[in-house]
C-alpha positions as CSV (number, residue, x, y, z in Angstrom):
1,L,-0.1,-0.2,0.4
2,I,1.3,3.5,-1.1
3,V,0.0,5.7,0.5
4,A,0.1,9.7,-1.7
5,E,0.0,13.0,-0.3
6,L,-2.9,15.1,0.2
7,P,-3.3,17.5,-2.8
8,S,-2.5,20.8,-1.8
9,N,-6.2,22.2,-1.7
10,Y,-7.0,19.6,1.1
11,D,-6.1,19.6,4.5
12,V,-6.7,17.4,7.7
13,A,-6.4,17.7,11.4
14,A,-7.1,15.8,14.1
15,G,-7.3,16.5,18.1
16,F,-7.2,14.2,21.2
17,V,-9.7,15.2,23.9
18,A,-10.0,13.8,27.5
19,K,-13.6,13.0,28.4
20,P,-15.8,11.0,26.7
21,A,-16.5,10.3,23.0
22,S,-20.5,11.2,23.6
23,E,-19.2,14.7,24.8
24,A,-17.2,16.1,22.6
25,W,-20.0,14.5,19.9
26,E,-22.2,16.8,21.6
27,R,-20.3,20.1,21.3
28,L,-18.8,19.4,18.7
29,R,-22.0,18.7,16.6
30,D,-23.4,22.3,18.2
31,I,-22.2,24.5,14.7
32,E,-23.5,27.1,17.0
33,S,-20.9,27.0,19.1
34,W,-17.7,26.9,16.2
35,P,-16.8,30.2,17.5
36,A,-15.3,29.5,20.3
37,V,-14.2,26.1,19.0
38,F,-12.7,27.2,16.2
39,P,-12.4,30.8,17.2
40,D,-9.2,31.8,14.2
41,W,-11.1,30.5,12.2
42,I,-15.2,31.0,12.7
43,A,-16.0,35.3,13.9
44,S,-19.6,34.6,13.8
45,V,-22.5,31.7,12.7
46,E,-25.9,32.3,13.1
47,A,-28.8,29.5,12.2
48,D,-30.8,29.5,9.6
49,D,-33.3,27.1,9.0
50,D,-31.8,24.1,7.4
51,R,-29.0,26.1,7.5
52,F,-26.1,28.4,9.5
53,H,-24.8,31.5,7.9
54,I,-20.9,31.5,9.1
55,V,-19.0,34.8,9.2
56,G,-15.1,33.9,9.2
57,V,-12.5,36.0,10.6
58,G,-11.0,37.4,7.7
59,K,-14.8,38.4,6.7
60,E,-15.2,35.9,4.8
61,R,-18.7,34.8,4.3
62,Y,-19.7,30.9,4.0
63,D,-23.2,29.2,4.0
64,F,-23.0,25.9,5.7
65,Y,-25.6,22.6,5.7
66,P,-24.2,20.1,8.0
67,H,-25.8,16.2,7.6
68,A,-25.0,14.6,10.8
69,E,-25.4,10.9,12.0
70,P,-25.2,10.6,15.3
71,E,-25.1,7.3,16.2
72,Q,-21.3,7.3,13.7
73,R,-20.4,11.0,15.7
74,A,-20.3,12.2,12.1
75,L,-20.8,15.8,10.8
76,D,-21.3,16.7,6.8
77,V,-20.7,20.1,6.9
78,E,-21.9,21.5,3.1
79,A,-19.9,24.9,3.3
80,I,-21.2,27.6,0.5
81,D,-19.7,30.8,0.2
82,E,-20.3,34.3,-1.4
83,L,-19.6,32.9,-5.2
84,G,-21.2,29.6,-4.9
85,S,-17.8,27.6,-4.2
86,A,-18.5,24.6,-2.3
87,D,-16.7,21.9,-0.4
88,T,-18.0,19.5,2.3
89,L,-16.4,19.5,5.4
90,K,-16.2,15.7,7.4
91,L,-15.6,15.9,11.3
92,R,-15.5,12.1,12.7
93,V,-16.1,12.1,16.6
94,L,-13.7,8.6,17.6
95,D,-13.4,6.2,20.6
96,M,-10.6,5.7,21.7
97,P,-9.0,4.6,25.2
98,G,-9.1,7.5,27.7
99,G,-11.1,9.8,25.5
100,A,-11.5,10.1,22.1
101,L,-10.3,11.4,19.0
102,V,-11.6,14.3,16.6
103,I,-10.6,14.2,13.0
104,V,-11.4,17.1,10.5
105,A,-11.1,16.6,7.1
106,H,-11.4,20.2,4.6
107,G,-10.4,21.5,1.2
108,R,-9.9,24.7,-0.2
109,L,-12.3,26.5,-1.8
110,A,-11.9,28.1,-5.1
111,G,-10.9,32.0,-5.0
112,T,-9.6,31.4,-1.3
113,S,-6.2,33.2,-1.0
114,D,-3.5,31.6,0.3
115,S,-3.6,33.7,3.8
116,D,-7.4,33.0,4.1
117,W,-6.5,29.7,3.6
118,A,-3.3,29.1,6.1
119,R,-5.8,30.7,8.4
120,K,-8.6,28.1,7.6
121,R,-6.1,25.4,8.5
122,A,-4.2,27.3,11.7
123,G,-7.5,27.2,13.0
124,V,-9.4,24.4,12.2
125,A,-5.8,22.4,13.6
126,E,-5.7,24.8,16.8
127,G,-9.2,24.6,17.4
128,L,-8.8,20.7,17.4
129,A,-5.2,21.0,19.6
130,A,-7.7,23.6,22.4
131,L,-10.5,20.6,23.0
């Protein structure tokens, strides 16, 4: 098996939480709490029917459409930016001895500047490390 390097427009971040996976899941499935979880990426969240309006710390705007599988502790969030570019962020919470492993896989939306992409990658990674 040969593992290839991730494409440059995709990133994966992980963090360990020394609490049960069910507690980590309850915190992370609530997108309205993401400004506290990912403060270096998301500035505000506003719920609106089946979606959330997101403003990033760089004033970028997205609509998030979440699709959760609570039994699997899986959350797929379709993110659409103001230009119509779309990607699906995939969040998983896995049971581990002594806690939970949280994994987030996410892509770079078309039109995202290098600095915004670097900020998003760092913000997701730092948010998970701080869990």
